[in-house]
PAVOBA-914271 format. One line per field, with one value per residue (C-alpha): x, y, z; residue in three letters; residue number from 1. Coordinates in nm, 3 decimals. Example, Ala and Ser with C-alpha at 12.3 -4.5 7.8 and 13.67 -1.06 7.14 Angstrom:
u: 1.230/1.367
v: -0.450/-0.106
w: 0.780/0.714
type: ALA/SER
seq: 1/2
end
This chain:
u: 8.969/8.984/9.230/9.099/9.366/9.175/9.423/9.305/9.377/9.656/9.835/9.762/9.903/10.223/10.217/10.175/10.452/10.731/10.630/10.852/10.693/10.313/10.208/10.177/9.813/9.922/9.826/9.819/9.831/9.854/9.644/9.335/9.283/8.997/9.052/8.755/8.864/8.493/8.235/8.412/8.720/8.736/9.035/9.136/9.376/9.283/9.506/9.339/9.357/9.314/9.333/9.571/9.361/9.554/9.212/9.366/9.593/9.279/9.087/9.366/9.393/9.635/9.414/9.426/9.510/9.297/9.415/9.293/9.341/9.534/9.360/9.097/9.207/9.539/9.401/9.493/9.141/8.938/9.156/9.028/8.684/8.355/8.329/8.561/8.291/8.018/8.232/8.245/8.567/8.650/8.663/8.868/9.117/9.136/9.065/8.831/8.893/9.039/9.040/8.876/8.730/8.560/8.389/8.237/8.533/8.671/8.755/8.617/8.641/8.311/8.369/7.982/8.052/8.199/8.114/7.725/7.626/7.787/7.740/7.997/7.980/8.117/8.306/8.017/7.858/7.867/7.925/7.661/7.362/7.402/7.455/7.111/7.196/7.271/7.539/7.344/7.087/7.127/7.110/6.923/7.088/7.394/7.380/7.227/7.511/7.762/7.597/7.766/8.136/8.287/8.276/8.681/8.636/8.316/8.476/8.744/8.525/8.295/8.625/8.714/8.403/8.393/8.737/8.605/8.288/8.452/8.842/8.763/8.979/9.056/9.423/9.666/9.822/9.721/9.427/9.473/9.161/9.243/8.935/8.771/8.623/8.356/8.414/8.219/7.995/7.917/8.061/8.081/8.342/8.321/8.538/8.722/9.023/9.098/9.452/9.537/9.871/10.042/10.235/10.561/10.351/10.336/10.014/9.784/9.422/9.248/8.919/8.701/8.406/8.242/7.961/7.721/7.679/7.355/7.172/7.369/7.409/7.756/7.911/8.210/8.519/8.757/9.058/9.389/9.726/9.986/10.279/10.363/10.219/9.952/9.694/9.388/9.062/8.711/8.331/8.214/7.867/7.801/7.656/7.830/7.870/7.512/7.791/7.910/7.717/7.728/7.865/8.214/8.569/8.797/9.174/9.315/9.661/9.791/10.114/10.140/10.498/10.658/10.887/11.140/11.187/11.480/11.418/11.659/11.671/11.743/11.355/11.265/10.942/10.715/10.502/10.331/10.330/9.988/9.896/9.533/9.456/9.157/9.119/8.764/8.681/8.417/8.352/8.415/8.804/8.946/8.641/8.805/9.111/9.105/9.286/9.497/9.860/9.924/10.191/10.203/10.328/10.248/9.966/10.130/9.959/10.160/10.111/9.755/9.764/9.955/9.709/9.397/9.542/9.624/9.289/8.989/8.680/8.802/8.441/8.265/8.525/8.517/8.121/8.143/8.362/8.181/7.854/8.047/8.196/7.868/7.702/8.035/7.963/7.582/7.484/7.813/7.970/7.657/7.753/7.439/7.267/7.306/7.015/7.088/7.185/7.165/7.393/7.549/7.359/7.025/7.166/7.188/7.594/7.558/7.388/7.599/7.912/7.792/7.709/8.070/8.245/8.010/8.121/8.499/8.478/8.266
v: 13.808/13.456/13.281/12.945/12.645/12.405/12.266/12.385/12.153/12.370/12.278/11.953/11.919/12.099/11.844/11.560/11.702/11.715/11.387/11.117/10.830/10.947/10.649/10.743/10.648/10.310/10.032/9.681/9.381/8.980/8.687/8.582/8.196/8.005/7.645/7.442/7.106/6.968/6.898/6.852/6.989/7.292/7.538/7.852/8.136/8.425/8.777/9.092/9.408/9.660/10.033/10.138/10.472/10.679/10.792/11.028/11.224/11.216/11.376/11.665/11.697/11.496/11.403/11.093/11.083/11.151/10.947/10.933/10.679/10.925/11.215/11.043/11.302/11.157/10.816/10.696/10.589/10.776/11.121/11.096/10.931/11.088/10.993/11.243/11.541/11.347/11.294/11.588/11.802/11.757/11.373/11.428/11.607/11.437/11.027/10.837/10.828/10.525/10.612/10.918/11.044/11.335/11.164/10.842/10.611/10.273/10.265/10.525/10.628/10.694/10.790/10.726/10.366/10.269/10.254/10.306/10.234/10.506/10.821/11.087/11.218/11.586/11.566/11.676/11.375/11.074/10.725/10.584/10.755/10.509/10.177/10.011/10.083/9.788/9.761/9.617/9.898/10.238/10.515/10.788/11.028/10.958/11.172/11.415/11.460/11.391/11.673/11.881/11.778/11.720/11.329/11.257/11.402/11.215/10.904/10.950/11.038/10.724/10.535/10.663/10.566/10.196/10.128/10.287/10.049/9.787/9.764/9.979/10.280/10.468/10.466/10.757/10.763/10.711/10.548/10.307/10.161/9.845/9.909/9.777/10.086/10.084/9.897/10.013/10.208/9.867/9.860/9.492/9.391/9.053/9.223/9.604/9.600/9.938/9.956/10.196/10.304/10.497/10.800/10.553/10.421/10.059/9.867/9.915/9.837/9.620/9.698/9.418/9.536/9.219/9.201/8.887/8.831/8.675/8.877/9.211/9.250/9.410/9.296/9.452/9.283/9.516/9.404/9.560/9.430/9.352/9.514/9.355/8.997/8.920/8.576/8.574/8.367/8.429/8.304/8.362/8.561/8.657/8.457/8.484/8.159/7.941/7.639/7.721/7.717/8.013/7.783/7.828/7.929/8.205/8.197/8.524/8.546/8.898/9.040/9.380/9.533/9.815/9.845/10.054/10.088/10.327/10.449/10.526/10.895/10.784/10.852/10.621/10.497/10.335/10.018/9.754/9.415/9.281/8.951/8.821/8.486/8.354/7.937/7.859/7.548/7.390/7.036/6.842/7.011/7.218/7.337/7.603/7.860/8.151/8.481/8.771/8.853/9.185/9.412/9.791/10.056/10.426/10.509/10.686/10.708/10.469/10.213/10.270/10.204/9.912/9.723/9.821/9.683/9.371/9.346/9.613/9.430/9.312/9.367/9.155/8.880/8.849/8.822/8.543/8.375/8.354/8.227/7.979/7.828/7.840/7.649/7.414/7.322/7.286/7.143/6.932/6.835/6.811/7.046/7.055/7.437/7.597/7.856/8.175/8.181/7.796/7.595/7.259/7.049/7.146/7.143/6.861/6.887/6.726/6.400/6.401/6.433/6.137/5.914/5.975/5.888/5.543/5.454/5.525/5.324/5.033
w: 10.777/10.745/10.505/10.350/10.425/10.174/9.901/9.569/9.249/9.175/9.496/9.487/9.110/9.215/9.523/9.244/9.016/9.294/9.460/9.262/9.467/9.337/9.113/8.745/8.606/8.486/8.196/8.296/8.108/8.180/8.209/8.421/8.501/8.581/8.692/8.789/8.965/9.080/9.043/8.680/8.521/8.329/8.272/8.046/8.088/7.864/7.829/8.006/8.080/8.347/8.327/8.650/8.704/9.013/9.136/9.388/9.137/8.912/9.163/9.189/8.812/8.690/8.360/8.168/7.800/7.505/7.200/6.896/6.567/6.269/6.091/5.854/5.601/5.605/5.522/5.149/5.072/5.283/5.230/4.894/4.897/4.874/5.260/5.338/5.215/5.431/5.772/6.032/5.971/6.347/6.308/5.958/6.144/6.482/6.384/6.598/6.987/7.089/7.467/7.628/7.966/7.766/7.487/7.358/7.229/7.201/7.574/7.759/8.162/8.281/8.673/8.745/8.666/8.942/9.351/9.197/9.559/9.762/9.866/9.843/10.177/10.310/10.562/10.838/10.715/10.909/10.748/10.997/10.816/10.554/10.760/10.646/10.296/10.120/9.872/9.582/9.582/9.381/9.585/9.420/9.646/9.483/9.213/9.372/9.632/9.315/9.145/9.383/9.285/8.978/8.904/8.941/9.278/9.375/9.275/9.504/9.776/9.703/9.745/10.025/10.200/10.048/10.171/10.542/10.543/10.410/10.528/10.825/10.732/10.438/10.271/10.406/10.038/9.700/9.587/9.259/9.067/8.829/8.632/8.308/8.124/7.872/7.564/7.247/7.512/7.704/8.063/8.176/8.455/8.634/8.923/8.958/9.217/9.389/9.587/9.851/9.983/10.253/10.250/10.125/9.898/10.051/9.978/10.288/10.174/9.906/9.780/9.522/9.328/9.212/8.986/8.944/8.575/8.558/8.810/8.754/9.150/9.280/9.616/9.809/10.009/10.179/10.336/10.524/10.356/10.529/10.265/9.934/10.025/10.182/10.253/10.375/10.429/10.490/10.423/10.085/10.105/9.781/9.470/9.179/8.944/8.900/8.948/9.302/9.618/9.863/10.177/10.055/10.165/10.017/10.006/9.892/9.812/9.682/9.593/9.448/9.370/9.233/8.947/8.811/8.448/8.297/7.962/7.651/7.772/8.179/8.263/8.553/8.491/8.799/8.732/8.933/8.922/9.062/9.140/9.328/9.345/9.542/9.599/9.657/9.865/10.039/10.240/9.908/9.932/9.672/9.395/9.203/9.148/8.954/8.947/8.737/8.673/8.542/8.477/8.453/8.237/8.243/8.032/7.725/7.426/7.272/7.525/7.510/7.078/7.126/7.370/7.188/6.836/7.044/7.248/7.066/7.208/7.544/7.718/7.464/7.451/7.820/7.807/7.536/7.732/8.022/7.884/7.659/7.952/8.135/7.826/7.830/8.237/8.210/7.853/7.795/8.094/8.316/8.602/8.795/8.808/9.182/9.246/9.443/9.719/9.757/10.037/9.876/10.077/9.955/9.557/9.338/9.325/9.656/9.551/9.222/9.415/9.624/9.340/9.194/9.560/9.557/9.218/9.277/9.602/9.443
type: MET/THR/VAL/SER/THR/LYS/PRO/THR/ASN/ASP/MET/LEU/ARG/LEU/GLU/LEU/ALA/CYS/ASP/THR/THR/ALA/LEU/ALA/HIS/GLN/LEU/LEU/GLU/GLY/THR/THR/TRP/HIS/SER/ARG/LEU/LEU/PRO/SER/VAL/ASN/LYS/PHE/VAL/TYR/PRO/TYR/ARG/TYR/TRP/GLY/ILE/ASN/ILE/SER/ALA/LEU/ALA/ALA/GLY/GLN/ALA/LEU/PRO/GLU/VAL/ASN/THR/ALA/ALA/LEU/SER/ASP/HIS/LYS/VAL/LEU/GLY/VAL/SER/HIS/LEU/SER/LYS/VAL/LEU/PRO/LYS/LYS/LEU/LEU/ALA/LYS/GLY/LEU/PRO/LEU/PHE/SER/ALA/LYS/THR/LYS/ALA/LEU/GLN/GLN/PHE/CYS/PRO/ASN/ASP/TYR/LEU/GLU/GLY/PHE/ASN/SER/LEU/SER/SER/ASN/GLU/SER/LEU/ASN/ASP/ASN/GLU/ASN/ILE/SER/ASP/ASN/GLU/SER/ILE/ASN/SER/ASN/GLU/ASP/ILE/ASP/ASN/ASP/LEU/PRO/SER/ASN/GLN/ALA/LEU/LYS/GLN/ARG/LEU/SER/GLN/ALA/PHE/ILE/LYS/HIS/ALA/GLY/SER/SER/PRO/THR/GLY/ASP/MET/LEU/GLY/LEU/LEU/VAL/CYS/ARG/ASN/ALA/GLY/MET/TYR/PHE/SER/PRO/VAL/ASN/PHE/TYR/LEU/GLY/PHE/ASN/GLU/GLN/GLN/THR/PRO/THR/HIS/LEU/LEU/ALA/GLU/VAL/SER/ASN/THR/PRO/TRP/ASP/LYS/ARG/HIS/TYR/TYR/GLY/PHE/LEU/LEU/GLU/GLY/GLU/GLU/THR/GLU/PHE/CYS/HIS/ASP/LYS/ASP/PHE/HIS/VAL/SER/PRO/PHE/ASN/PRO/ILE/ASP/GLN/LEU/TYR/ARG/TRP/GLN/VAL/THR/ILE/LYS/ARG/THR/GLN/GLN/HIS/THR/ILE/ASP/ASN/GLN/SER/ASN/THR/GLY/LEU/GLN/VAL/ARG/ILE/ALA/ILE/ASP/ILE/SER/ASP/GLU/ARG/GLY/GLU/VAL/LEU/LYS/THR/GLY/ILE/LYS/ILE/SER/GLY/VAL/PRO/MET/THR/GLU/GLU/ALA/ILE/ARG/HIS/SER/LEU/ARG/LYS/ASN/PRO/LEU/MET/ASN/ILE/THR/SER/LEU/THR/ARG/ILE/TYR/TRP/HIS/ALA/PHE/LYS/LEU/TYR/ALA/ILE/LYS/LYS/VAL/PRO/TYR/ILE/ASN/TYR/ASP/GLU/LYS/LEU/ALA/ASP/SER/HIS/GLN/LYS/SER/SER/HIS/GLN/ASP/SER/ARG/GLN/LYS/LYS/SER/SER
seq: 1/2/3/4/5/6/7/8/9/10/11/12/13/14/15/16/17/18/19/20/21/22/23/24/25/26/27/28/29/30/31/32/33/34/35/36/37/38/39/40/41/42/43/44/45/46/47/48/49/50/51/52/53/54/55/56/57/58/59/60/61/62/63/64/65/66/67/68/69/70/71/72/73/74/75/76/77/78/79/80/81/82/83/84/85/86/87/88/89/90/91/92/93/94/95/96/97/98/99/100/101/102/103/104/105/106/107/108/109/110/111/112/113/114/115/116/117/118/119/120/121/122/123/124/125/126/127/128/129/130/131/132/133/134/135/136/137/138/139/140/141/142/143/144/145/146/147/148/149/150/151/152/153/154/155/156/157/158/159/160/161/162/163/164/165/166/167/168/169/170/171/172/173/174/175/176/177/178/179/180/181/182/183/184/185/186/187/188/189/190/191/192/193/194/195/196/197/198/199/200/201/202/203/204/205/206/207/208/209/210/211/212/213/214/215/216/217/218/219/220/221/222/223/224/225/226/227/228/229/230/231/232/233/234/235/236/237/238/239/240/241/242/243/244/245/246/247/248/249/250/251/252/253/254/255/256/257/258/259/260/261/262/263/264/265/266/267/268/269/270/271/272/273/274/275/276/277/278/279/280/281/282/283/284/285/286/287/288/289/290/291/292/293/294/295/296/297/298/299/300/301/302/303/304/305/306/307/308/309/310/311/312/313/314/315/316/317/318/319/320/321/322/323/324/325/326/327/328/329/330/331/332/333/334/335/336/337/338/339/340/341/342/343/344/345/346/347/348/349/350/351/352/353/354/355/356/357/358/359/360/361/362
end
């Protein structure tokens, strides 16, 4: 008789409960900035929010909170109006869903929204089997394989595979996603970040899932981190903005720190402080500076309600702002449009930059 040594979800949940270093699900808020220097100056800073979901803990059974508004039957107006006779009893008793991983809500976490170009490989399958599959393809077999696993566990396997493919290895500790969730049924995220840690919860991995808004494609950048602070450079190889050429250099500055907050009842809450800055340059010099700076608190009902009161429709406002600033650059500031994967030398920006330099020198 053989006894299985594979850990069950109950065993994993017990390990998480006993592990005081494990990261709780986080709600991270702060700002995102965008400072264009060439060929025309354009700057903005906006509030931003990421749902910091510990994907390792989620796969092991550590559920996300389910948050609703107050019961509609208790509302001073709705409770006594004729609507109380029309609305479903469950809705009257529970209220409107604000955040959920189980049902439609103002903010809904759907595991299948992320890393959709990766298979959830079994332990007997080789990563090499998918080497010829591009990041931008939606793999049909992804759904077939993921159907054999709960969606949260399938997401963890896809993330582990993505780290191996793009960073060379998979983290040995927690894997945390800084994710944008569906907002009023709409999924839109310019970039999701995935953080990997070792057993001591030191940052070791970073994966960026980048979407280029006009073309609806995704690309992945993966890196190994050197602890709390890391800098690295690489050539750009994914067209994101219609105002930037493809032949540019990215310089990343990544800071990930853990913070301890003590509550009134002497409970210690571990949060994260994350700053990810990207400076983009080409032969003209520094072209663009962009990034995020966010701080996390445990993802409690109170924290979720407070955040959604401040910014209930972030996905919609983010998309609106992207197109508004694109309109400003193109129609008002007359920044030349750059075709997909076009180099600076082949674009109208090259000639306009040379003309402006000649005017300054004359």
